[in-house]
C-alpha positions in Angstrom: 113.3 135.7 112.9 113.7 134.2 109.5 112.6 130.5 108.5 113.6 128.5 105.6 111.2 126.5 104.1 111.3 122.7 104.4 109.2 120.8 102.0 108.2 117.2 102.4 106.7 114.6 99.5 104.7 111.9 100.6 103.5 109.0 98.8 100.7 107.1 100.1 97.2 105.7 99.7 93.7 106.9 99.9 94.5 108.8 103.2 97.5 111.0 102.4 99.2 112.6 105.2 101.5 116.0 104.1 103.3 118.1 106.4 105.0 121.2 105.4 106.7 122.8 108.3 108.9 126.0 108.8 112.2 125.3 110.6 115.0 127.5 111.7 117.3 129.3 109.4 120.1 126.4 109.7 117.5 124.0 108.3 118.1 122.8 104.5 115.4 124.5 102.1 114.3 121.3 100.5 113.6 118.0 102.0 111.8 115.1 100.6 110.6 111.9 102.6 108.3 108.9 102.4 105.8 108.2 104.9 104.1 104.8 104.5 100.7 105.0 105.7 97.8 102.4 106.0 95.7 102.8 103.1 93.6 101.1 100.8 95.6 102.3 97.5 99.2 103.4 97.1 98.7 105.6 94.1 98.1 109.0 95.5 101.2 111.3 95.4 100.9 114.6 97.2 103.2 117.7 96.6 103.3 121.1 98.3 104.0 124.3 96.8 104.4 127.1 99.1 104.5 130.5 97.9 104.8 134.0 100.0 102.3 137.1 99.0 104.8 139.8 98.0 103.6 143.4 97.4 105.5 145.2 94.6 106.9 148.4 95.8 106.3 150.2 92.5 102.9 149.5 91.7 101.4 147.9 95.0 100.2 144.6 93.3 100.3 141.4 95.2 102.3 138.4 93.3 103.1 135.1 94.7 106.8 134.0 95.0 108.5 130.7 96.2 108.4 130.8 100.1 112.1 129.4 100.2 112.4 132.2 103.2 109.7 133.8 105.2 109.7 136.3 108.1 106.7 136.7 111.1 103.6 138.6 109.2 104.2 137.0 106.0 101.2 135.3 104.2 101.9 132.1 102.4 99.6 130.0 100.2 100.0 126.3 100.0 99.0 124.4 97.0 98.6 120.8 97.5 98.7 118.6 94.1 96.9 115.3 94.8 98.0 113.1 92.0 96.6 109.5 91.2 99.7 107.7 89.6 97.8 104.6 89.3 95.9 103.0 86.6 92.6 102.9 88.3 90.3 105.8 90.0 90.7 106.4 93.8 87.3 106.6 95.5 86.8 109.5 97.4 90.3 110.4 98.3 91.3 112.1 101.8 94.0 114.8 102.2 95.4 115.7 105.7 97.8 118.4 106.0 99.3 119.6 109.3 99.0 123.6 109.9 102.8 124.4 109.5 104.9 125.1 112.8 105.3 128.9 113.7 102.2 129.7 111.5 98.4 130.4 111.9 95.8 129.4 109.7 94.0 132.0 108.0 90.2 131.6 108.4 88.1 130.7 105.3 91.2 129.8 103.3 91.0 126.1 103.0 89.5 125.3 99.6 89.3 122.4 97.1 86.9 121.9 94.1 84.3 119.2 95.2 85.9 118.7 98.8 84.3 118.8 102.1 86.9 120.7 104.4 87.2 119.9 108.0 89.6 121.1 110.9 91.3 119.5 114.0 92.3 121.1 117.0 93.8 118.0 118.7 96.9 117.0 116.7 94.7 115.4 113.8 93.0 112.9 116.2 89.4 114.2 115.4 88.1 116.4 112.7 84.9 118.5 112.4 83.2 121.5 110.9 84.6 124.9 112.3 81.3 125.6 114.3 81.4 122.2 116.2 85.2 122.4 117.4 86.2 123.6 120.8 89.6 124.7 122.2 90.3 123.6 126.0 91.4 126.3 128.3 93.0 126.2 131.6 90.8 125.2 134.6 88.6 122.6 132.3 87.0 125.4 130.5 86.0 125.6 126.7 85.5 128.1 124.1 84.4 127.9 120.5 87.6 127.1 118.5 89.2 129.6 116.0 91.4 129.5 113.2 94.6 129.8 115.2 93.6 126.8 117.3 93.5 124.6 114.2 96.2 121.9 114.1 95.1 119.8 110.7 93.0 120.2 107.8 91.6 117.6 106.1 89.7 117.7 102.5 87.5 114.8 101.5 87.0 114.7 98.0 83.5 113.8 97.1 84.4 112.5 93.6 86.9 109.6 92.5 90.3 110.9 91.2 90.8 109.3 87.9 94.0 107.4 86.8 96.7 110.0 85.9 94.7 112.9 87.0 95.6 115.6 89.6 93.4 117.7 92.0 94.3 120.8 94.1 93.6 122.1 97.3 95.0 125.1 98.8 95.0 126.9 102.3 96.5 130.2 103.7 98.8 130.7 106.9 100.4 133.8 108.3 103.8 133.4 110.0 103.9 133.8 113.5 
């Protein structure tokens, strides 16, 4: 099965939620949506760029191309551009990204300079470091969570984001 990529661009405040999902082939390839969130600042804009890793048949080199269409097994790199459109710095911004539907998070791939990264396994209600997360099994048992269990990723930028500045955070997924 192939998927077209839907892109969402959200403008909000210090807590920015951004979701990039993979939908069925009939889904339009580009969609912009505004998502108002309760926050202390309305000056952050987050834009997601999705690129699929493509291996050249000639020389075997891997390059990134726009992920307009992906198939199971494709590795997709998401780069989130976090831009402060305001006149003042935003203190310690937080970016929350859902792991896209029909994908699995690639372990240790979430990065962001000067950011503390945490994860959720419960739909974004609670976040923690990977070693502190557990997944529930049938019968009430639990086990340590793995990347495939993650539903959301959170980057807490440790430094203020200056006016008219952009920070970048990234993560990878594999299409199921």
